[in-house]
N, C-alpha and C positions, 0 to 999 in steps of 0.2 A: 422510567424517567423520560425516554423518548419513544413515542408510539405514532407511527404513520400508517395510514390506510388509504390505498388507492390515490396516492399523491401524484399529481401531474402539474407540470408548469410549461408554458409555451412562451417563447419569444417570437417576435414578428418573423414569420417564415420558417420557424423550426420548433420542434417539440423537444424540450430539454430533459424533462422527466416524464415518464410514461407509466402510470399506475404502480407507483412504488409502495410496497408494504415492507415496513421495517420496524423492529422493536430493539431498543438498546437499553439494557438494564443498568441500574445504578452501579458505578464502579467498573464497568466494562471499558475496555480499550479496543476500539474498532478502527481498522484501516480501510479506506476506500481506494480502490485501484481502478484503472480503466484507461482507455486511450483518450487523447485530447478531444474534448467535446462530448465526453460520455455523460456529463451531468453532475460530476463530483462537486465542483464549486457551487453550482446552483443549489444542490442539496444542502451544503453547509450554510449557504446564505439563508435558506428557509429556516434551518434550525437556529440560526443566530438572530432571527427576526429582522433580517435585512431585505427580505423579499416578501411580498404579500402572498398568502396561499389562496389560489384561485380555484383549485379542483382537488377534491378528496378531503380527508379530515386528519387531524393530527394534534398532538400536544407535546410540549417540552417542559419538563418540571411542573406539570400540571396546568400550564398556560395553553389555552386553545390557540392554535396557529392562525385561525381566521379572525378571531376577535381580539386576541391579546398578544399578538406577536411583538408589538412595541415594548411590552414589559420585559422581553428577553434581552434587550440591548444592554442593560446594566447588570444582568444576572448571568451572562454567558461570556466566558473568556474567548474572544474571537480574534484570530490572526489570519487576515486575508492574504492571498498570494500577491496581490498588488498592494505595495506599501504606500501609505499616505503619511509621510513624515513632515515635520516642520523644518524644511530644508535650511532656513536661515539660522536655526538654533544649533548649538553644539549638541553632541550626544548626551553629555552630562546634563545640560540644561533641559533637554527634552525629557530625560528620565526623571529628573528632579521635579519638573512640572507635573508629570504623570503621577508621581508619588504624592504630590500635594493634592491633586484632584481626587485621588483614591484614599486620601486621609491616612497615608502610611507615615508613621512617626519617623523623625529624623534618624533615630537610633536603628530602627528596623531597616530603613533605606540604606544606611551606611553598611550594615551587615550584608544586605542583599547585594549591594554594589561590589563588596569585596568578594563575595561568592561568584558573581558573574565574571569578575575580572579573572578569577582563578580558572574559570571555564574557557572564556573567550578572549582573554588578554585585552580587555577594554582599554587599559592604560595606553595602548599604542595609538588610539584614535579618539578617545572619549572627549577631548577638548577641541576637536576639529568640527567645523560646521558639517552638518549631515550632507549638504550638497557636495562636499569634497570627498565623501567616503565611497568606497567601492560598493557594488551591489551586495557582496557577501558581508561587508561590515555593517551596512544598513540593515541587513537581515538579522544580524546579531543584536543590534539595538532594539529592533522590533520584537525579537524573541524575549529580551530582557523586560521589555514593557509588558509583554504577555505574561511572563513568569511572575510579575508583580501582583497579579490578581490571584485570588484564592477561590474563584467561582467553582461550584460543584461540577460544571460542565465546561470542558475546554475543546474548542474547535480550531484546528490548524490546517490551513490549506497550503500544501506543498511547502512545509517549513524548511526543508533542506536546500531549497533553490538558492544558489549562490554560495553555499557553504562548502568548504573543502571536506574531504573524507574524515579528517580528524575531528573537526567541529561537528559534523553530522553524527559521528559515533558518540561524542560527548552529549549531544542533545538526546540521542536515543537512550543513553544510560540514565539521563535525568528522567525522561518519560517513563522508563521502566522502574526505577527505584524510588524516585522522589514524588511522583504524582499518584501514588497509591491512594485509593479512596475517591479519586476524581473520575468522572466519566469523560473519556477522551474519544474524539472522532478526528482522524488524521488522514489527509489525502497525500498521495505521492506516487512516484514512478519506480522507486527503489524497493522492490518487494521484500528482499531479504532484510533491508533496514527496517521496514515496517513490521515485519514478522518478529524482529528481535524484542519488541515490546507489546505488540497487539495480539489479543487473544483470537480475534476474528478478522478475516479478510473478506470484505464485501466487494465484489467485482461488478462495476457498472459498465454498460455498453449501450450507446444510443438511448440513454435514459431509462434503461431497464436493468434490474438486478439479474445477473447471470449466475452468480454463485455467492454463497454466504456460508463460510466454514472456516476452520482453522487452516493454516497454510498446508499442513500435512493432509488434511481432508480435501482441500482444493487440488493439491497435486495428485491425489489418488483418483480424482475424477477426470484427470487429463487423459487424452487419447494415448499419449506416449508414456503413461505411468508404468514403470518397471520394464520399459523397452530396453532390450539388451543389444548392444552392437558388438559383433565379433568379426575381426579381420584377421585372417590367417596370412602367413608369410610365404612368399614364393621362394623357391620353386615347389610346386605340388602337382602331382599328376592329376589329370582330369578325373580318373577313377577315384582318387583319394578325396577330391573335392565333392564328388557325388556321394561318396560314403559319408562324409561329414554332414551333408545336407540331410541324408536319410536318418542318421542317428540323432541329429538335433530335432528333427520333426517328430521322431518317435518318442521323445521324452514325454512322460505323462503330464508334466507341468506346462508344456508348450501349447499355446492356443493357435499361434500362426507363425509361419516362417516366411520371410521375404528374402528371396535369393534368386539371382539369375544364373543360369547354367554356365559353369566354368569360372564364375566370379569367386574371388576370395573373401568377399564381404557378405555377412549374414546379419539380418535384423530379426530378432526373436521377440515375440509378444507372449507374455505369460497369460495363463488362464485367469479369469476373475477370481480374486481372493487367494491366488497362489503366486509364488515367486520362483521362476525357472533358473535364476542365477546360480544358486548352490548346485543344482543338478548339472548345469552346463560346466561349472567349475570342476566337478567330479569327473565328468566326461573328458575334459581337457587333460586332467591329471592321469587318466587311464590310457590316453593315446599319446602318440609322439607328434601331434600336429604342432607346427611352429606358429606361435601367436604374435601378431603385431599389436592388436588392440582388443581389449575385453572390458567393456564398460556398461553401466546400467544407468538409465535416466530415472530421476525421482519424479518427473512429471513437469513438463513445461506449461506455463500459463498462457502461452501464445494464443491458444484457441479462444480465450476469453476476450481477446482484443480484436478478433475478426468481426466483420460486419454481421449483424443479425438481420433476419428477414423482418421487414416492416409491413404493416397492413397497407394495402394499396392506398387507402385514404390518407395515410400518413406520409407517403412518399413525396419527396420534394421535386 
């Protein structure tokens, strides 16, 4: 459904996308994450036919991105991060006009409006001018406008911006349960929210794909995956602390131990493919060491947001 090969895009003074290879199959839901300026919005604009393709090759729904990108505008459900609403209209008038343009029957529109009201409590502001609405309320109206479409591909650029946690959860539930069969590409900064409905997490940084996997797979590739933090409780003799370090380091599942002499804090890294947490738990149960903290990290995605090396010719 979406096939990209060596896609690049440059704005004046900066390279937004750099040799992107990406395939998204029909019915997949993919989340794009990454720091501000990573290229997420640019990639969505290309997929939506809103930017011309200048380098590389690609197709969306069989339409060539170089020659036929304009054909995608009426075939892709596109929700940009920057909203362009008819501010002088009320929310009801704008949604009604959108329904008319999309040839949605009055009966279907009324049913949709009732459903949206159940989700987003539209009755609280639907008859107010859009210019009087808060950013979150405007976002809800734009989401309803997007939900009105039944396109095979939906592209949403940071759709939770301005939404409170309850509304964001409702939107996630919709995307998870009611958008089955559609291909979705969604950007955002709330990884756990994205992972609640997306099968794949694609991480962009400085225009390049740094990771493409499920959330669990992405976490497993993190440097701190299964890192164990153990803090013992004072008072403990120096000899006892040294013994603890020796026993922890000797466990066959332990790859590396970070510990300063005399400190009550230990950081343990498991060997690849192994988990030292159960073994350390057994060790703690068999000793009388007083424990303040014993936790394990599932893997932070922070490393995907750090700067990557650029080719000297691409440095600004």
